[in-house]
N, C-alpha and C positions, 0 to 999 in steps of 0.2 A: 676268810674274807668273801664277800659276795662275788660269785664267778663273773657276772656281767660287769661289775665294777672293775674287776681285774682285767678282763678282756678290753674294756674301754681304755684303761690306763695303758696297757701294752700297745694298743693301736695309736694312742696319743704320743707315746714315746717314739714310735717308728715314724709317724707322720711329721713330727716336729724335730726329729734328729737328735734329741738328748733327753736325759732324765730331768735336767734343770728346766728346759723349755716346757716339758710336760707338767712339771710341778707348778710352774708359774701359771699355766693355763688352768690347771685344776685347783689352784690356790691351796696346795699342800706342800710339805717339805720334800726335797729330793730323796730323803731317807724313806719317806712313806711310799714314794714311787718305786724305789728299789725293793721295798717289802712286798709290794704287789707282784712285781716280776718274779721275785724269789719264790713266792707262794705258788705261782703258776708252774714254774720250773720243777718245784718239788712235787706238785700234784701230777704232772705229766711224766716226771722222771727223765726229763731231757732238757738240755740247754737251748735257750731260744736266741740269745744274743751273745756274740763275742764282744766283750768290752775291753777297750784299750784306752790309753790316755788321750788319744786323738779322735777316735770315732767308735761308733757301735755298728756292728755288722750282723745281720741275721744269719743264723745257721739254716740248714736245709729244713729242719723241723720248724724253726722259727718262721721261715718264709711261708710254709704251708699253713701254720697256725694263724699267722697274720692275715692271709687271704680269707680263711674261713671265719675269722673273727669279724672282719670287715662286712662280710655277707650277713652274718648272724646279727650284728648290731644294726645293720640297715633294715633287716626284717623286723627286729624289735621296734625300731623307730616307726616303721610303716604301720605295724600293728597298733601301736599306741595312737598314732595320728588318725588311723582309720576309725578306731574305737571312739576317739574324741569327736571326729567329724560326724559319725553316725548319731551322736547325741544332739547335734546341732540341727537347725532348720535347713531343709533342702535349699540349695542355691547353686547357681552356675548355669552353663549352657549345655543343653541336651541335643545331640545330633542323632537322628534316626532316619531310616529309609523304609518305605512301604510300597506295595503295589498301588497303582493309580486310583482305581475305583474304590477299593477298600479304604485307602488313605484319605481320599477326598470326602467320601460320604459318611464314613463310620469313625475313622481314627481321629480326624480333626476335631469333631465335637468332644470326644473323650479327652483329648489332650488339652483343650481349652478348659474343660472342667477341672482337670488336674492342675493346670496353671492357676486357675482361680483359687484353688486351695493352697498353692505354694507360689505366691507371686514373685519370689526371688529367683525362680527358674525361667530361663529363656529357652525357647524351643526352635530348632531348625529342622524342618521336615522335608526330606527329599522324596518325591513321588516318581517311581520308576518300576516298570514290570521286569526289568532285567535283573539277573542275579549279581550282587555286589560283593566285593572283598571288604567285609565289614571292618576288620581291623586296619587293613591297609589304607582304606579311604577315610578313616577317622570317625566312624559311626559307633556310638555307644550301644545302640539297639537296632534291630531290624525285624520286620514282619515278613515271614517266608510262607508262601502258600504252595503246597505240593510236597511230595516226598523229599526227604533230605538225603543228599549224598553223604558219604563218610566225611565227618567234619569234627574238628576239635572244639567247635562252639557249643555252648550250653543252649539247649533247645527246650523251651517250656511249651507244652502243648496247649493250644487254645481251642475254641469251638471249631469243629471241622467245617470247612468251607462247603456248604451244601447249597446247591442251586435249586430254586423252586420256580413254579409256574404262577404267573399272576396276570391280571388284566384289569382295566378300568371298568367300573360298573356300566358306563355308557357303552363300551364295546360289547360287553356281555348282553346288554339289553338289545342291541341291534343284531348280534350274530348268534346268540345262544351260548350256553355253557357246555363245553365238552364233557362227556360222561366217561370216556375211556381214552387212553393214549392215541388210539387209531383215529379218533375224531379230530385230532389236531391237523390232520392232512387237509381238512376242509376249512381251516381257519387261517387268518392272517397272522403269521408268526414273525416276530421281530428277530432278525438274524444278526449274529455277532460275526462280522467279517474277519475278525482276528483268529477265530477258531478254524482249525484245519478242516474239520468236517462240519462246516457251518450249516449245511442243508440236511443234517441228520442229528436228531436228538436222542442220546442214549439214556433212557429213563429206567430207574430202579423202583420197583413197587413193593407191595407187601410180600414178606418172606424172601426178599432178594430177587424176585422175578425181574428179568431184564427185557425191555422192548426197545428196538431201534426204530424210531419213527421219522420218516421223511417229512420235512416241513418246507413250506414256501411262504413268501410274503412279498410286500412291496417296499419294505424299509429295512435297511441294515446299516450298521456302523461298527467301528472298531473300538468304541468306548462304552463301558457299562453305564456310565452316568447318562449318556445320550439315549441309550436304550430305555432306561428308566423314564426319562422325560417323554419319549415316544409312547410308552405304555400309559403314562398318566394322561397323555393327550388323546387316548382312545384309539391308537393306531393298530393295536393288535395284542397278542399274547406274548409276554416276555419270559425268558428263562434267565434268571439272575440270582446271585447269592441272597439267601434269606436275611443275612445281616444288613444288606442294602435295601431290602424291601419291607422289612418288619414294621417300621414306623408307618409307612404308607398303608399297609394292610391293617394295622391296629387302628388307624384313624379313618379308615374307610375310603381312602383315595384309590386303592387297588383292592382286588379280591383274590384270595388264594384259589387257584384253579388246580383240579386234580390233586388234592392235598396228600393223597397216599403215594404219589409219585414224585420223584425228584431226580435230578442229575446225580450221578455217583459222587458222594462226598469225597473231598480231598482234605488231607490234614493241613493244619495251619499252626505255625510256631512263632513264638517270640524268641529271638536268638540274640546272644551276646557272648563276648569273650569270657572264658572262665577266670582269667587273671586280671580282669578289669577291677580297679580299686573300688571297693564297696562304699561309695559315698552315700550320704543321706539322700541325695537326689536320685541316684541310680536305684537304690533299694526301694524307695517309695514309688517311683514310676513303674518299676517291674511289678511290685505288689498290686498297684492300681490296675495295670493293664491285664495282668493275669486274672484278677478278680472280675474285671469288667467283661472280658472276652472268653472266659472259661465257662460262662453261664450259657445254657442252652436257651434258645429263643423259641417261644411258642407263637406260631403265626396262624394257627388254625382258628 
């Protein structure tokens, strides 16, 4: 007899209290139920149930076998449900968390594109620069920028978060274009007040050469989106992630300054729990985001 069928019948007997009740649910004869149990006991070489005229009681082996059977049958049911669901169209609610600037300027357009392809998926995006307990707070996915501490989460590497220099054509027309990192000291540089060393830019150049350049300017803010708008308005030179500035540079609203130099790149990851049920929604959005943000961006 099929082992899984026998395990299911054994669990049915225990859960319902008798061979007769299990037989009625399975729509077979009590004799067939007994045959299933006898086959298992013969295969295991151990008695599973003490049978009396009044009640059935599990043996020690039977108790252990019952608990393992329940787990195994639950896993089989989950595997079949997951396989079936993966064949269906993505649907459901997706909750994810991402840093503010990246989420606002880069992730939102990508998620809307995904949603246009899969209209049965609703998206709840939380924007926060703090580190979150992904599982504890009920998020399916998260974007993490920076090194990862030891974690049980799955981390899919994305394009490193590389900050570049850019300025509006109008600013460069008025103030000239810096030819070396040291020239930045004479320019208006847009400061990020959230950075601990906001008045010093650590730039990495060809061959890994490092320059610490003191900067100054007349405008600073704690939000990358605001710095971008200041740069677009011609207020000075901005140091921001290339992912956030790539479209502005490609369309001529900003120009890449000192293209061989950048702030030291930091890693970026798409993170999620390893035991998350692999729904069609989760599989497709992970594939979409990895493909979208694993590509290097050419801003030269």
